[in-house]
C-alpha positions in Angstrom: -55.2 -21.1 34.1 -53.5 -17.7 34.3 -50.0 -19.4 34.5 -50.4 -20.9 31.0 -49.3 -17.8 29.0 -46.2 -17.5 31.1 -45.4 -21.2 30.4 -45.9 -20.7 26.7 -43.6 -17.6 26.7 -40.8 -19.5 28.6 -41.1 -22.4 26.2 -40.9 -20.1 23.2 -37.8 -18.3 24.6 -36.1 -21.7 25.4 -36.8 -23.0 21.8 -35.4 -19.8 20.3 -32.2 -19.9 22.3 -31.7 -23.6 21.3 -32.2 -22.7 17.6 -29.7 -19.9 17.8 -27.1 -22.2 19.4 -27.4 -24.9 16.7 -25.0 -25.0 13.8 -26.7 -25.1 10.4 -26.0 -28.1 8.3 -24.7 -27.9 4.7 -25.1 -30.6 2.2 -22.0 -32.1 0.6 -22.3 -30.2 -2.6 -22.3 -26.8 -0.7 -19.3 -27.8 1.3 -17.3 -28.7 -1.8 -18.1 -25.4 -3.5 -17.0 -23.4 -0.5 -13.7 -25.2 -0.1 -12.8 -25.8 -3.7 -11.5 -23.1 -6.1 -13.2 -22.4 -9.4 -10.7 -23.4 -12.1 -10.8 -20.8 -14.8 -9.8 -21.8 -18.4 -9.3 -19.2 -21.1 -9.7 -20.6 -24.6 -9.2 -19.4 -28.2 -10.6 -21.3 -31.1 -9.3 -20.8 -34.6 -10.0 -22.3 -38.0 -7.3 -23.9 -40.3 -6.3 -20.4 -41.5 -5.8 -19.1 -38.0 -8.9 -16.9 -38.0 -10.9 -16.9 -34.8 -14.2 -18.8 -34.6 -16.7 -16.7 -32.7 -20.3 -17.3 -31.4 -19.7 -20.7 -30.0 -21.8 -21.8 -27.0 -21.1 -23.6 -23.8 -22.5 -26.8 -25.3 -19.6 -26.7 -27.9 -17.0 -27.3 -25.2 -15.9 -30.2 -23.0 -13.2 -30.0 -20.3 -11.1 -32.7 -18.9 -8.8 -32.6 -15.8 -6.1 -35.4 -15.8 -8.4 -37.2 -18.3 -11.5 -37.0 -16.1 -14.5 -35.0 -17.5 -15.6 -31.9 -15.6 -18.9 -30.1 -15.5 -18.6 -26.6 -17.0 -20.4 -24.3 -14.5 -19.2 -20.9 -15.7 -19.0 -19.7 -19.3 -18.3 -16.3 -21.0 -18.3 -15.9 -24.7 -15.7 -13.9 -26.7 -17.6 -10.6 -26.4 -17.2 -10.4 -22.6 -14.8 -7.7 -21.3 -11.3 -8.2 -20.0 -9.0 -6.7 -17.4 -5.5 -6.1 -18.6 -2.2 -5.3 -16.9 0.0 -3.5 -19.5 3.7 -3.9 -18.5 6.1 -1.6 -20.3 9.8 -2.4 -20.1 11.5 1.0 -20.6 15.0 -0.1 -19.7 18.1 -0.9 -21.7 18.0 -0.2 -25.5 14.3 0.9 -25.3 15.1 4.1 -23.3 15.8 6.1 -26.4 12.5 5.1 -27.9 10.2 6.0 -25.0 7.9 8.1 -27.2 7.5 5.2 -29.7 6.6 2.9 -26.7 4.0 5.4 -25.5 2.4 5.7 -28.9 2.3 2.0 -29.5 0.7 1.4 -26.0 -1.9 4.1 -26.7 -2.8 2.4 -30.0 -3.2 -0.9 -28.1 -5.5 0.7 -25.5 -7.5 2.3 -28.3 -7.8 -1.1 -30.0 -9.5 -2.7 -27.0 -13.3 -2.8 -26.6 -15.5 -0.6 -24.5 -15.7 -2.1 -21.1 -12.2 -3.5 -21.2 -10.1 -2.2 -18.2 -6.4 -1.5 -18.3 -3.7 -0.9 -15.7 -0.2 0.5 -16.7 3.0 -0.7 -15.0 6.5 0.6 -16.0 10.1 0.9 -14.6 11.4 4.1 -13.2 14.8 5.2 -12.1 13.3 6.7 -9.0 16.0 9.3 -8.5 18.4 11.3 -10.6 21.2 9.1 -9.5 22.0 6.9 -12.5 23.4 4.3 -10.2 20.2 4.0 -8.2 18.2 0.8 -8.6 15.2 0.8 -10.9 11.8 0.8 -9.2 8.4 -0.5 -10.4 5.7 2.0 -10.8 2.0 1.3 -11.2 1.3 4.3 -13.3 -2.4 3.7 -13.5 -4.7 1.2 -11.7 -7.3 -0.7 -13.6 -9.7 1.7 -15.4 -11.7 1.9 -18.6 -11.2 5.7 -18.7 -9.3 6.1 -21.9 -8.4 9.8 -21.3 -6.9 8.9 -17.8 -4.9 6.1 -19.4 -3.5 8.4 -22.1 -2.5 10.9 -19.4 -0.9 8.0 -17.4 1.2 7.0 -20.5 2.8 10.5 -20.5 4.1 9.8 -17.0 5.9 6.6 -18.0 9.6 7.0 -17.4 12.8 5.1 -18.1 15.3 3.1 -16.0 18.8 1.6 -16.3 17.9 -1.7 -14.5 15.2 -4.3 -15.3 13.3 -5.6 -12.3 11.3 -7.8 -14.6 10.5 -10.7 -12.2 9.6 -8.3 -9.5 7.2 -6.5 -11.9 5.4 -9.8 -12.6 5.0 -10.4 -8.9 3.5 -6.9 -8.5 1.1 -7.5 -11.3 -0.2 -10.6 -9.5 -0.1 -9.1 -5.9 -1.1 -5.4 -6.5 -2.9 -5.1 -9.8 -4.9 -8.3 -9.4 -4.5 -8.7 -5.7 -8.3 -8.9 -5.1 -10.7 -11.4 -6.5 -12.3 -10.4 -9.8 -16.0 -9.3 -10.0 -18.3 -11.7 -11.7 -18.0 -9.7 -15.0 -14.2 -10.3 -15.2 -13.9 -13.8 -13.7 -11.5 -15.9 -15.8 -10.9 -12.8 -18.0 -7.7 -11.2 -16.7 -4.5 -10.9 -18.7 -0.9 -9.7 -18.5 0.4 -8.0 -21.7 4.1 -7.3 -21.5 6.4 -5.4 -23.9 9.8 -6.6 -22.9 12.9 -8.7 -23.8 12.4 -10.7 -20.7 16.0 -10.4 -19.5 15.9 -9.6 -15.8 18.8 -7.7 -14.2 17.8 -6.4 -10.7 14.9 -8.4 -9.2 14.8 -9.7 -5.7 12.2 -12.3 -6.8 13.0 -15.2 -9.1 11.1 -16.6 -12.1 9.6 -19.5 -10.2 8.0 -17.2 -7.7 6.6 -15.0 -10.4 5.3 -17.9 -12.4 3.5 -19.4 -9.3 1.8 -16.1 -8.5 0.6 -15.5 -12.1 -0.7 -19.0 -12.3 -2.5 -18.7 -8.9 -4.3 -15.6 -10.2 -5.3 -17.5 -13.4 -3.8 -14.8 -15.6 -3.4 -15.2 -19.4 0.1 -14.1 -20.4 0.9 -12.3 -23.7 4.4 -11.1 -24.5 5.6 -8.7 -27.2 9.1 -9.9 -27.2 11.4 -7.1 -28.4 14.8 -8.2 -29.7 17.4 -6.1 -27.8 20.2 -8.5 -28.1 22.1 -6.8 -31.0 22.1 -3.5 -29.1 23.2 -5.1 -25.9 26.1 -7.1 -27.4 27.3 -4.2 -29.5 27.8 -2.3 -26.2 29.0 -5.2 -24.1 32.5 -5.7 -25.5 35.8 -3.9 -25.1 37.0 -1.6 -22.4 35.4 -2.4 -19.1 35.1 1.2 -18.1 32.8 2.1 -21.1 31.1 -1.3 -21.8 27.6 -2.2 -20.6 27.9 -4.4 -17.6 26.0 -7.6 -16.5 24.4 -7.3 -13.1 25.7 -9.7 -10.4 22.3 -11.4 -10.5 22.7 -12.0 -14.3 26.2 -13.5 -13.9 24.9 -15.8 -11.1 22.0 -16.8 -13.3 24.4 -17.8 -16.1 26.6 -19.9 -13.8 23.5 -21.5 -12.2 22.5 -22.8 -15.6 25.5 -25.2 -15.5 24.4 -26.9 -12.3 26.1 -26.9 -8.9 28.6 -29.6 -9.7 29.9 -28.0 -12.9 33.7 -27.7 -13.0 34.0 -24.2 -14.4 35.9 -21.1 -13.2 33.4 -18.5 -11.8 33.7 -14.8 -11.1 31.2 -12.1 -10.1 33.6 -9.4 -11.4 32.5 -8.2 -14.9 35.9 -6.7 -15.7 37.5 -10.2 -15.3 35.3 -11.6 -18.1 36.8 -11.7 -21.6 34.7 -10.8 -24.7 34.1 -14.5 -25.5 32.6 -15.2 -22.1 30.6 -12.0 -22.1 29.0 -13.1 -25.4 28.3 -16.6 -24.0 26.6 -15.1 -20.9 24.5 -12.8 -23.1 23.4 -15.7 -25.3 22.4 -17.8 -22.3 20.5 -15.0 -20.7 18.4 -14.4 -23.8 17.8 -18.2 -24.1 16.5 -18.3 -20.5 14.2 -15.3 -21.3 12.9 -17.0 -24.4 12.1 -20.2 -22.5 10.5 -18.4 -19.6 8.2 -16.3 -21.8 7.2 -19.2 -23.9 6.4 -21.3 -20.8 4.2 -18.6 -19.2 2.3 -18.0 -22.5 1.8 -21.6 -23.4 0.6 -22.9 -20.0 -1.8 -19.9 -19.5 -3.4 -20.0 -22.9 -1.5 -16.8 -24.1 1.0 -16.2 -26.8 4.4 -14.7 -27.6 4.6 -12.1 -30.4 8.2 -11.5 -31.5 9.2 -8.0 -32.6 12.5 -7.4 -34.3 12.5 -3.9 -32.9 10.1 -1.3 -31.4 8.9 -0.2 -34.8 7.1 -3.6 -35.0 5.5 -3.2 -31.6 2.4 -1.5 -32.9 1.5 -4.4 -35.1 2.2 -6.8 -32.3 0.0 -4.9 -29.9 -2.8 -5.0 -32.5 -2.5 -8.8 -32.6 -2.7 -9.0 -28.8 -5.8 -6.9 -28.8 -7.4 -9.2 -31.4 -6.5 -12.2 -29.3 -8.1 -10.7 -26.2 -11.2 -9.9 -28.2 -11.7 -13.6 -29.2 -11.2 -15.4 -25.9 -13.8 -17.7 -24.3 -13.7 -18.4 -20.6 -14.8 -21.7 -19.0 -15.0 -22.4 -15.3 -15.4 -25.7 -13.3 -15.1 -27.1 -9.8 -12.7 -30.0 -9.9 -14.0 -33.5 -9.1 -10.6 -34.1 -7.5 -11.2 -32.7 -4.0 -7.7 -33.3 -2.7 -5.8 -30.2 -1.6 -2.4 -31.7 -2.3 -0.6 -29.1 -4.3 -0.2 -31.3 -7.3 -0.2 -30.1 -10.9 -3.4 -31.0 -12.8 -3.5 -31.1 -16.6 -6.4 -29.5 -18.4 -7.6 -30.5 -21.9 -10.4 -28.7 -23.8 -12.2 -30.4 -26.6 -14.7 -29.1 -29.1 -18.1 -30.6 -30.0 -19.9 -29.9 -33.3 -17.2 -27.4 -34.4 -16.0 -26.9 -38.0 -13.4 -29.6 -39.1 -9.8 -28.4 -38.7 -10.6 -26.2 -35.7 -7.6 -25.5 -33.4 -8.0 -25.1 -29.6 -5.5 -23.1 -27.5 -6.3 -23.1 -23.8 -4.8 -23.1 -20.4 -2.8 -26.3 -20.0 -3.1 -26.9 -16.2 -2.9 -25.5 -12.7 -1.5 -26.3 -9.3 -4.0 -27.5 -6.8 -4.3 -25.6 -3.5 -2.9 -27.0 -0.3 -4.3 -27.2 3.2 
């Protein structure tokens, strides 16, 4: 009889070891949620006059992916805070108006709501050498400290080159490189003051677009029209004229396709005035198309500004937009990880007649 406690102890230890060695089972729903990304959909609702409609509830929205209804599992109303990457292009014609850019950016930050967080990104010459390549500087990381942001704006510098595509990549990789907290999920935005004409980037637009889309960022652009200044200084004597970068000249020729039968040169001084103007026109057309595409597909918007004096009003419009965004989230019923593009459609239920929906238009599915 005295051996029984020892037997019970051995049996208990054996059972415990077996339990530790077992792999816990998950039901199908849990596996799907672990392996499937939450699709985040920012939405703005306006009435016929363009005024935002606020105070809508989750029950007012329906979401479809490739025509198939999805269950909304995450919802934030328009009062929830945002995280914003503020990109300031201080190259080219804007260099002489740095103070105006700083004041406009400060007004934008002051127009945001308590709880909104901002990071500031700008271009910098890096050295005193005017021929040195421009560098991208994260002047301030994400913070809601308004005094710290005002101080950071005073450190914004200027540059000769425009690494615009590279700056978009850095916004995605460095400013928003980590997953958002619950509070900011689906509520992250890029706000860029720029003409969108890249001159010195290593990255290209496709890479930048893919990274911004992967992060689920909403893209807003204050598009400053620098073309008149650029073309006024582009013509005439090669020694004194503004030059295209080799990357810009290659981008121009690439727009014709590989098989186009045209004479090509990388030497700016061999370009006549007519061809210089043609290249300039094409570069600005490319920039227009790229900004429009990023804004439309992400649920953002482009705000044209004839010059920097109009930037303050444009910044106010962006702040108003950010303050009226809803955010929806769902796990796709399409479990394939095939890298295909999925179209998103948002519909309203029980909303005022004539309501207009502007939302993220789609996303690229992950791959294995």
